[in-house]
C-alpha positions in Angstrom: 0.0 0.0 0.0 2.8 2.4 0.9 4.6 1.5 -2.3 1.5 2.3 -4.4 1.1 5.7 -2.7 4.8 6.4 -3.4 4.4 5.5 -7.1 1.3 7.7 -7.4 3.1 10.7 -5.7 6.1 10.3 -7.9 4.0 10.1 -11.1 2.0 13.2 -10.0 5.1 15.2 -9.4 6.7 14.1 -12.6 3.6 15.1 -14.5 3.6 18.5 -13.0 7.3 18.9 -13.7 6.8 17.9 -17.3 3.9 20.2 -17.7 5.8 23.1 -16.2 8.8 22.6 -18.5 6.8 22.2 -21.7 3.9 24.6 -21.1 5.3 26.9 -18.5 5.0 29.9 -20.7 1.2 29.5 -20.9 0.9 28.7 -17.3 2.6 31.9 -16.3 -0.2 33.8 -17.9 -2.6 32.8 -15.1 -2.8 35.0 -12.0 -2.1 31.9 -9.9 1.5 31.7 -11.2 2.2 35.4 -11.4 1.4 38.3 -9.1 1.6 40.8 -11.9 -0.9 41.3 -14.6 -0.3 40.2 -18.1 -0.4 43.7 -19.4 2.3 44.8 -17.0 4.9 42.6 -18.6 7.5 44.3 -20.9 6.9 43.6 -24.5 9.6 42.6 -27.1 11.6 45.6 -28.3 10.5 47.3 -31.5 13.0 47.6 -34.4 12.7 51.4 -34.3 13.7 51.4 -30.6 17.2 52.8 -30.9 17.9 52.4 -27.2 17.8 48.6 -27.5 18.9 48.1 -31.1 21.4 50.2 -33.1 20.0 51.2 -36.5 21.8 50.4 -39.7 20.4 53.5 -41.4 21.0 57.2 -40.8 18.5 58.5 -38.2 17.9 61.5 -40.5 16.9 59.3 -43.4 13.2 59.3 -44.2 11.3 56.5 -42.5 7.6 56.7 -43.4 6.5 60.3 -43.5 3.0 59.1 -43.0 3.0 57.0 -46.2 0.2 54.6 -46.5 1.3 51.0 -45.6 1.9 48.7 -48.6 -1.0 46.5 -49.3 -1.1 43.1 -47.7 -0.8 39.9 -49.8 -4.5 39.4 -49.3 -5.4 42.9 -50.5 -3.1 42.5 -53.5 -4.7 39.2 -54.4 -8.2 40.7 -54.0 -7.2 43.6 -56.3 -5.8 41.2 -58.9 -8.9 39.1 -58.9 -11.1 42.1 -59.3 -9.0 43.2 -62.3 -8.5 39.8 -63.8 -11.7 37.8 -63.3 -10.4 35.3 -65.9 -7.3 34.7 -63.9 -7.4 30.9 -64.7 -7.6 31.5 -68.4 -5.5 29.4 -70.7 -5.4 29.1 -74.5 -7.4 25.9 -74.2 -10.2 27.4 -72.1 -10.5 31.1 -73.1 -9.5 31.2 -76.7 -11.5 29.9 -79.7 -8.9 28.1 -81.8 -11.5 27.4 -84.5 -11.5 31.0 -85.6 -7.9 30.6 -86.7 -8.2 27.4 -88.8 -10.0 28.7 -91.9 -8.1 31.9 -92.7 -5.0 31.5 -90.6 -3.6 33.9 -88.1 -5.3 37.2 -89.0 -5.7 40.3 -86.7 -8.6 42.7 -86.9 -8.4 46.2 -85.2 -11.6 47.9 -84.2 -12.3 51.1 -86.0 -11.6 54.3 -84.0 -14.6 56.0 -82.4 -15.2 59.6 -83.4 -13.9 61.9 -80.7 -12.2 59.0 -78.9 -8.6 60.1 -77.9 -5.8 57.8 -78.9 -2.3 58.4 -77.6 0.7 58.5 -79.9 2.0 55.2 -78.5 -1.3 53.4 -79.0 -1.6 54.9 -82.5 1.8 53.3 -83.3 0.7 49.9 -82.0 -2.4 50.0 -84.2 -0.4 51.2 -87.2 2.1 48.3 -86.7 -0.7 45.8 -86.9 -2.5 47.4 -89.8 0.6 47.6 -92.0 1.7 44.0 -91.2 1.0 40.7 -92.9 -1.3 39.7 -90.0 -3.9 42.4 -90.7 -7.3 41.8 -92.1 -10.0 44.5 -92.6 -12.8 41.8 -92.4 -13.7 40.7 -88.8 -15.2 37.4 -90.1 -11.7 36.4 -91.1 -10.0 37.4 -87.9 -8.4 35.1 -85.4 -7.5 37.9 -83.0 -9.1 41.2 -82.2 -7.5 44.4 -80.9 -9.6 47.3 -79.4 -9.6 50.7 -81.0 -10.0 52.2 -77.5 -6.7 53.3 -76.0 -6.0 51.1 -73.0 -2.2 51.8 -72.6 -2.5 54.3 -69.7 -4.9 53.2 -66.9 -3.6 55.6 -64.3 -6.7 57.6 -63.3 -4.5 60.7 -62.7 -3.1 60.6 -66.2 -4.3 62.9 -69.0 -4.5 59.8 -71.4 -6.9 57.9 -69.1 -10.0 56.8 -71.0 -13.0 56.5 -68.7 -16.0 54.1 -68.9 -14.1 51.5 -70.9 -16.3 48.8 -69.4 -19.5 50.3 -70.7 -18.0 50.8 -74.2 -16.6 47.3 -74.7 -19.8 45.7 -73.5 -21.6 47.4 -76.5 -19.2 45.8 -79.0 -20.9 42.8 -80.7 -17.5 41.2 -81.2 -16.3 41.5 -77.6 -17.8 38.2 -76.5 -16.5 38.5 -72.9 -13.0 39.3 -74.2 -12.6 35.9 -76.0 -9.9 36.1 -78.8 -9.1 39.6 -77.8 -5.7 41.2 -77.0 -5.5 44.2 -74.7 -2.3 46.3 -74.7 -1.3 48.2 -71.5 1.8 50.1 -70.4 0.6 51.7 -67.1 -1.8 50.3 -64.6 -2.9 51.4 -61.2 -2.4 54.8 -59.6 -1.0 56.5 -56.5 -0.2 55.4 -53.8 0.1 51.6 -54.4 0.1 51.3 -58.2 -1.7 48.0 -58.2 -2.5 45.9 -61.3 -6.0 47.4 -61.6 -7.0 48.4 -65.1 -10.3 50.0 -64.3 -12.3 47.6 -66.4 -12.9 43.8 -66.6 -10.7 42.3 -69.3 -12.7 39.1 -69.1 -11.2 36.3 -71.2 -8.9 38.7 -73.1 -5.2 38.2 -73.3 -3.0 41.0 -71.8 0.1 42.4 -73.5 1.3 44.4 -70.5 4.3 46.1 -69.3 5.5 45.9 -65.6 3.7 42.6 -65.2 3.7 41.0 -61.7 4.7 37.4 -61.9 1.8 36.4 -59.6 -0.7 38.1 -62.0 0.9 36.8 -65.2 -1.0 33.9 -66.8 1.7 31.7 -68.4 1.0 30.6 -71.9 -1.8 33.2 -72.2 -0.6 36.7 -71.4 2.5 38.4 -72.9 4.8 40.6 -70.9 6.0 43.5 -73.1 8.6 46.2 -72.3 7.8 49.7 -71.2 8.7 52.0 -74.1 8.7 55.8 -74.3 6.3 57.9 -76.4 9.1 58.8 -78.9 10.1 55.1 -79.5 10.4 54.8 -83.3 7.5 53.2 -85.3 9.9 51.1 -87.4 13.5 50.6 -88.0 14.9 52.2 -84.9 18.5 53.1 -84.0 21.1 50.5 -84.0 22.8 49.3 -80.9 26.0 51.0 -79.8 28.1 47.8 -80.2 28.8 47.2 -83.8 28.7 43.6 -85.2 32.1 41.9 -84.9 33.6 44.7 -82.8 35.2 43.9 -79.5 34.1 46.6 -77.0 36.9 48.5 -75.3 37.4 48.2 -71.5 34.9 50.6 -70.0 35.7 53.1 -67.4 33.0 52.1 -64.9 32.0 48.7 -63.8 28.6 49.5 -62.4 26.5 52.6 -62.8 23.1 54.2 -62.1 21.8 57.7 -62.5 18.1 58.4 -61.8 15.4 59.6 -59.5 15.2 58.8 -55.9 11.7 58.6 -54.4 11.4 60.0 -50.9 8.0 58.5 -50.3 5.7 55.9 -51.6 6.1 52.6 -53.3 9.5 51.9 -55.0 11.4 54.3 -52.7 13.1 51.8 -50.5 15.3 50.3 -53.3 16.4 53.6 -54.8 17.0 55.2 -51.4 19.5 52.4 -50.6 21.5 52.8 -53.9 24.0 55.3 -52.4 25.4 52.5 -50.2 27.2 50.9 -53.1 28.6 54.1 -54.6 32.4 54.4 -54.3 33.1 57.2 -56.8 35.7 55.0 -58.6 34.4 52.1 -60.7 30.9 52.1 -59.2 28.9 55.3 -59.7 25.4 55.4 -58.2 23.8 58.8 -58.4 20.3 59.8 -57.4 18.3 63.0 -57.2 15.2 63.8 -55.2 14.7 67.0 -57.1 11.6 66.0 -59.0 7.9 66.3 -58.5 6.0 69.3 -57.1 6.5 68.8 -53.4 10.0 67.2 -53.2 11.2 70.0 -50.8 8.5 69.0 -48.4 9.9 65.5 -48.0 13.6 66.3 -48.6 16.2 64.7 -46.3 19.7 65.7 -45.4 21.1 63.8 -48.3 19.1 65.6 -51.0 21.3 68.7 -51.4 24.6 66.7 -51.7 22.9 64.1 -54.0 21.6 66.8 -56.3 25.1 68.4 -56.6 26.7 65.0 -57.4 23.9 64.1 -59.8 24.8 67.1 -62.1 28.4 66.1 -62.4 27.8 63.1 -64.7 26.0 62.9 -68.1 23.5 60.0 -68.3 24.4 59.0 -71.9 28.1 59.1 -71.0 27.5 56.7 -68.1 25.6 54.4 -70.4 28.5 54.4 -72.9 31.2 53.9 -70.4 29.7 51.4 -68.0 29.8 47.6 -68.3 26.8 47.0 -66.0 23.8 49.3 -65.5 21.5 49.0 -62.5 17.8 48.8 -63.5 15.8 49.2 -60.3 12.1 49.3 -60.1 10.4 52.6 -60.2 6.8 53.3 -59.1 6.0 50.2 -61.3 8.2 47.2 -61.9 9.5 48.2 -65.3 11.2 51.3 -66.5 12.5 53.0 -69.7 16.0 52.4 -68.4 15.8 48.7 -69.4 15.6 49.3 -73.1 18.2 52.1 -72.8 20.7 49.7 -71.2 20.1 47.1 -73.9 20.7 49.5 -76.7 23.9 50.8 -75.0 25.3 47.3 -74.6 25.3 48.0 -70.9 24.4 44.7 -69.2 21.2 45.3 -67.2 21.3 44.4 -63.5 17.7 44.1 -62.6 16.4 45.0 -59.1 12.7 44.5 -59.4 11.4 41.6 -57.4 8.4 39.8 -59.0 8.8 41.3 -62.4 7.8 39.0 -65.3 10.5 40.0 -67.8 9.5 41.1 -71.4 8.9 38.1 -73.7 10.1 35.8 -71.0 8.2 33.0 -72.7 10.7 32.9 -75.5 13.8 35.0 -74.5 16.4 33.5 -72.2 17.3 36.5 -70.1 20.1 34.7 -68.3 22.2 35.3 -71.4 21.8 39.0 -71.4 21.0 40.3 -68.0 21.8 39.9 -64.3 18.7 39.3 -62.2 19.3 40.5 -58.7 17.2 40.8 -55.6 16.2 44.1 -54.0 16.9 42.7 -50.5 20.5 41.8 -51.5 21.6 45.1 -53.0 24.9 45.2 -51.2 26.0 41.9 -52.8 25.6 43.2 -56.3 29.1 44.8 -56.7 30.9 41.6 -55.6 28.5 39.5 -57.8 29.3 41.4 -61.0 33.0 41.5 -60.3 33.0 37.7 -60.3 31.7 37.5 -63.9 34.5 36.3 -66.3 35.4 38.8 -69.1 34.5 36.2 -71.8 31.0 36.0 -70.3 30.7 39.7 -70.1 31.4 40.0 -73.9 28.8 37.3 -74.5 26.3 39.3 -72.4 27.0 42.5 -74.4 26.7 40.8 -77.7 23.4 39.3 -76.7 22.0 42.6 -75.6 22.7 44.0 -79.0 21.0 41.1 -80.7 17.9 41.3 -78.5 17.7 45.0 -79.0 17.9 44.8 -82.8 15.7 41.7 -83.1 12.8 42.5 -80.7 13.0 46.0 -79.1 14.4 48.7 -81.3 10.9 49.7 -82.7 7.2 49.5 -81.9 6.8 47.3 -85.0 9.2 44.7 -83.6 7.6 44.8 -80.1 4.1 44.3 -81.6 5.2 41.7 -84.2 7.0 39.7 -81.5 3.9 39.8 -79.3 1.8 38.5 -82.2 4.3 35.8 -83.2 4.4 34.4 -79.6 0.6 34.1 -79.7 0.7 32.5 -83.2 3.2 29.9 -82.0 0.8 28.9 -79.2 -1.9 27.9 -81.8 0.2 25.1 -83.3 2.7 24.0 -80.6 4.1 21.3 -82.8 5.1 23.9 -85.4 6.3 26.6 -83.1 9.9 28.0 -83.0 12.3 26.4 -80.6 13.9 28.5 -77.8 17.2 28.4 -79.8 15.6 30.2 -82.8 14.4 33.0 -80.5 17.7 33.5 -78.8 20.2 33.2 -81.7 20.6 35.6 -84.7 18.7 36.5 -86.8 15.9 35.8 -84.2 12.4 34.3 -84.1 10.8 37.0 -86.4 13.1 36.0 -89.3 13.0 32.2 -88.7 9.6 31.1 -89.9 8.3 27.9 -88.5 6.1 27.4 -91.6 9.3 26.6 -93.4 10.8 24.3 -90.8 11.2 23.9 -87.0 14.6 22.2 -87.4 17.5 24.5 -86.9 19.7 22.7 -89.5 17.3 23.7 -92.3 18.0 27.4 -92.1 21.0 28.9 -94.0 22.3 31.0 -91.2 22.9 28.1 -88.7 25.0 25.8 -90.9 28.3 27.1 -89.4 27.1 26.9 -85.8 26.0 23.3 -86.2 29.0 22.2 -88.3 26.7 21.2 -91.2 26.6 22.3 -94.9 23.9 22.6 -97.5 23.1 19.9 -100.1 25.6 19.4 -102.9 23.0 20.0 -105.7 21.0 23.0 -106.9 17.7 23.7 -108.7 17.8 26.1 -111.6 14.7 28.3 -111.8 14.4 30.0 -115.2 11.8 32.7 -115.7 10.5 32.8 -119.3 8.4 35.8 -120.4 8.6 35.2 -124.2 8.0 32.3 -126.6 10.7 29.6 -126.8 13.9 31.2 -128.1 17.4 30.2 -128.9 19.0 32.0 -125.9 16.7 30.1 -123.6 17.6 26.8 -125.1 21.3 27.5 -124.9 20.9 28.5 -121.3 19.1 25.3 -120.4 21.7 23.2 -122.1 24.6 25.0 -120.4 23.1 24.8 -116.9 22.1 21.1 -117.4 25.7 20.2 -118.0 26.8 21.3 -114.5 27.8 18.4 -112.3 25.9 20.0 -109.5 22.5 20.5 -111.3 19.7 18.4 -109.9 16.8 19.7 -112.0 15.6 22.7 -114.0 12.3 24.4 -113.5 11.0 26.8 -116.1 8.6 29.4 -114.7 6.4 30.1 -117.8 5.1 33.7 -117.6 4.4 34.1 -121.2 0.9 34.8 -122.6 1.2 31.9 -125.0 0.9 28.3 -123.7 4.2 26.5 -123.0 5.7 24.4 -125.8 5.3 20.6 -125.8 8.0 18.4 -124.3 9.6 17.5 -127.6 10.4 21.1 -128.3 12.7 21.3 -125.3 16.4 20.0 -125.6 17.2 16.5 -124.5 19.2 16.9 -121.2 20.4 14.6 -118.5 18.5 16.3 -115.6 14.7 16.6 -115.2 13.0 19.6 -116.7 9.7 20.8 -115.4 7.5 23.7 -116.7 5.5 25.6 -114.1 2.8 28.0 -115.3 3.1 31.1 -113.2 1.4 34.4 -113.0 2.4 37.6 -114.8 4.0 39.3 -111.7 7.7 39.7 -111.6 7.8 38.6 -107.9 6.3 35.2 -108.8 9.8 33.8 -109.2 10.2 34.0 -105.4 7.2 31.9 -104.6 8.1 28.8 -102.5 7.3 26.2 -105.1 7.0 22.6 -103.7 9.0 21.3 -106.7 12.2 23.0 -105.3 13.8 20.3 -103.1 17.4 21.4 -103.0 18.8 24.0 -100.6 20.3 26.0 -103.4 18.3 27.9 -106.1 19.9 29.3 -109.2 17.6 32.1 -110.3 17.9 32.9 -114.0 16.2 35.1 -116.6 15.7 33.7 -120.1 18.2 36.2 -121.6 21.0 35.3 -119.1 24.2 34.0 -120.8 26.2 31.7 -118.6 28.7 28.9 -119.3 28.9 25.7 -117.3 32.1 26.7 -115.7 30.6 29.9 -114.4 27.7 28.0 -112.9 30.0 25.4 -111.3 32.3 28.1 -109.8 29.4 30.2 -108.5 27.8 27.2 -106.8 31.1 26.2 -105.1 31.4 29.7 -103.8 27.7 29.8 -102.6 28.2 26.5 -100.6 30.8 28.4 -98.5 28.4 31.3 -98.0 24.9 29.7 -98.0 23.2 32.6 -96.1 24.1 35.2 -98.9 23.2 35.9 -102.5 26.1 34.9 -104.8 25.9 35.9 -108.5 27.1 37.7 -111.5 25.5 41.1 -112.6 25.7 43.6 -109.8 24.5 47.1 -109.0 24.7 49.5 -106.0 22.8 52.0 -104.0 23.9 55.4 -102.8 22.6 58.4 -100.9 21.7 61.4 -103.1 22.3 64.4 -100.9 20.7 66.8 -103.3 17.4 65.0 -103.5 17.6 63.6 -100.0 16.7 60.1 -101.1 18.4 56.8 -102.1 19.7 56.4 -105.6 20.3 53.3 -107.7 23.0 52.6 -110.3 24.2 49.7 -112.3 27.4 51.3 -113.5 30.6 49.3 -112.7 32.2 50.9 -109.7 34.4 49.8 -106.9 31.4 49.0 -104.7 28.3 46.8 -105.0 25.4 46.2 -102.7 22.9 44.3 -105.0 23.4 41.2 -107.0 20.6 40.8 -109.6 18.6 37.6 -109.4 18.7 37.3 -113.2 21.8 35.1 -112.5 22.3 34.4 -108.8 22.4 31.6 -106.2 20.6 31.8 -102.9 19.0 29.5 -100.3 15.4 28.3 -101.0 14.4 29.5 -97.5 14.4 33.1 -98.9 11.4 32.1 -101.1 9.4 31.3 -98.0 10.7 34.4 -96.2 9.8 36.6 -99.2 6.3 35.2 -99.4 5.6 34.7 -95.6 7.4 37.6 -94.0 6.8 40.5 -96.3 3.3 42.1 -96.3 1.2 41.8 -99.5 1.5 45.5 -100.3 5.3 45.2 -100.5 5.1 42.2 -102.7 2.7 43.9 -105.0 5.1 46.8 -105.2 7.8 44.4 -106.3 5.5 43.0 -108.9 4.6 46.4 -110.3 7.9 48.2 -110.6 10.7 47.1 -113.0 13.6 45.3 -111.2 12.0 45.9 -107.9 11.9 42.2 -107.1 15.7 42.2 -107.3 16.0 45.1 -104.9 13.5 43.7 -102.5 15.1 40.2 -102.3 18.5 41.8 -101.8 17.2 44.1 -99.1 15.5 41.1 -97.4 18.6 39.0 -97.3 20.7 41.9 -96.1 18.2 42.6 -93.3 18.6 38.9 -92.2 22.3 38.5 -92.5 23.6 42.1 -92.0 26.1 41.2 -94.8 26.5 42.2 -98.5 26.0 39.8 -101.4 29.0 38.2 -103.2 29.9 38.9 -106.8 31.9 36.1 -108.6 34.0 36.2 -111.7 32.4 36.2 -115.1 33.5 36.1 -118.7 34.7 39.2 -120.4 31.7 39.5 -122.7 29.5 40.3 -119.7 31.4 43.4 -118.9 29.7 46.5 -120.2 29.5 50.1 -119.1 25.8 49.7 -118.5 24.6 46.1 -118.4 22.1 45.0 -121.0 18.6 45.4 -119.8 16.3 42.4 -120.1 12.7 42.4 -121.1 10.5 43.7 -118.3 13.0 46.1 -116.7 13.3 49.8 -117.0 15.3 51.4 -119.8 18.4 53.3 -118.9 17.7 56.4 -121.0 15.6 59.3 -120.1 15.1 59.6 -116.4 17.5 56.7 -115.8 16.6 54.2 -113.1 13.5 56.1 -111.8 11.4 53.0 -111.1 14.3 51.2 -109.3 14.9 54.3 -107.2 11.2 54.6 -106.3 11.2 51.0 -105.3 14.4 51.4 -103.3 13.1 54.3 -101.3 9.7 52.7 -100.6 11.3 49.5 -99.4 13.7 51.4 -97.2 10.7 53.4 -95.8 8.9 50.1 -94.9 11.9 48.7 -93.1 12.6 52.0 -91.4 16.2 52.0 -92.4 18.5 51.0 -95.3 19.5 47.3 -94.8 21.7 47.1 -97.8 25.4 46.7 -97.1 28.1 47.7 -99.6 31.1 45.6 -100.5 34.3 45.8 -102.5 34.8 42.1 -102.8 34.7 39.9 -105.8 35.7 36.2 -105.7 37.7 34.7 -108.6 39.1 31.2 -109.1 42.7 30.7 -108.2 44.9 31.2 -111.3 42.1 33.3 -112.9 43.6 35.2 -115.8 47.1 34.3 -114.6 49.8 33.8 -117.2 50.0 30.1 -116.8 48.9 27.2 -119.0 45.2 26.8 -119.3 45.6 23.1 -118.6 46.6 24.0 -115.0 43.3 25.9 -114.4 40.3 24.2 -113.0 37.7 26.6 -114.5 39.5 27.0 -117.8 36.4 27.8 -119.8 35.6 30.8 -117.5 38.1 33.0 -119.4 37.1 32.1 -122.9 35.0 34.7 -124.7 
């Protein structure tokens, strides 16, 4: 009995001891265990209590100034859901793919309402669509719709804010809850929190939006676009500051920033801390608080000194002379500085947590930018110092490629957005990530031609491959069967590299029967084409070789000339290689581009009357250029030559190659073939008109001049003809 009482007592005491050790903190709250009230206990010290915890910041620096607290995650989520009620939208659920199957990927823009204001930037976006190959004026053919109402600026305090958008779009019969619609936006939300609110329900519409929060972004449905200024060029745009093939010199500054410092409100914390990394030597971080109406009301002790230092440096000079450029968030996640850094070959160092980077669906930003964290600002200098110089050069080269391919104009930004959406419609025929991130870029690598990298002429060198060892001769005939045409067919067919001959019959009379054509060892096929000059560049299914030899019926070539030109082309498959050449020049008196076929020391155009090129350019000519530009080429003499040369130069950034030819071809002014403009009278007026209209469409002059001509070894050397490989090349 005594033992049982002893065990019970020990168990009771052990239980109380265990309860005290594990739950003592809770037990102390009862008055039984404490003589003091719970409210009398000292609470944990606050972070702002300087008597208990030394502050890392200057006591005089602004703390809050009565700013409204940032929204909680729940409040931000509620704002996002109110703005994007279709937050779960995907292409499979909120997009009618059936509209795109009959007429392909066509885009319809709503007509502008009378008296409805449209900003300059939105006008450029609509113009980019309407002058592109995607546009259709008929809504029944459209796969995608774009509003005529300006939705770029949804800041209620802005002068470009359009009210009552909800009521207006509900009255559109095509709106259909936003299905198959694309809404462009650059600025959302307003002071003080600048949330994602647009002020109207986008429904099931896709968003092409700048400063996109990653938590609001709908992957595979929305498109993140860059924030671009009002004066961003419509087309063309300025080139990047790092020229192709040039090695940039060692820059004076490693890391630089010059910009506004917000004293209050969202986005102020990051920019207020930038002065901590400034050392005045290889790291320059300058801010100014002298902006806005009431900046003096909130100025701190650093403002006066910052404003003085800020004026000592020129912004453009810093961009030119800095290897890395800090791109912090502003009031919104994106800023104009991002595109400015790309153009300047200054590697962006991004400090904007939660930003869905522009075109992140297709662009690999790890090859062109350093993505940092706002919370780890002090680690940025040591992080960029650790990057190897070879990788720095690769970063800089990639910034120039991305700028030129996707960001240098409003046209390229809009077309990239549309091509990303188009790729989603047929995933099995979409571009690979490699095509988007390697020159010449996704806009110039059409998936309708191929999705395999090795099929494009500009990737042979990178992949260690080469084009096929045969060519297809495409002869354009505009008159009845003649002796020059028969001699040309016989000479070309004798080439050891000729696989087949296609005759594009553009004559009013029907093509002659088979027995009228010469008996040759390669297949000969007659294709009845239209009467347009540009029909020669249609991607005919009969062309199965990589190389195409484009010929006019009046061209006079020997077998040796054809063989040598083809061998040269196989070494430069991305370029045009041929015989008759011409050039362009800038006419300072008339302030326009001029055209000449006179033999000079420079050339920029090789006529397709006798030239080799890759068959991909047929697909690019037909699928990339808008119908209006192709019609221009079909209506003006020799314009198809100019347009094809301009197109290839825009892709390669390289000039064509002229090869050696027999002496009889050399004339002061090359003989004009049927269907081209005469050289008398006004000269090459049609060619000049074509050249200027094409340059206007591209926004710049893509043609590149060259002083190079390739001849065979021993060409015209005083040695025995038997020692020369292309001995017939020199015979008259």
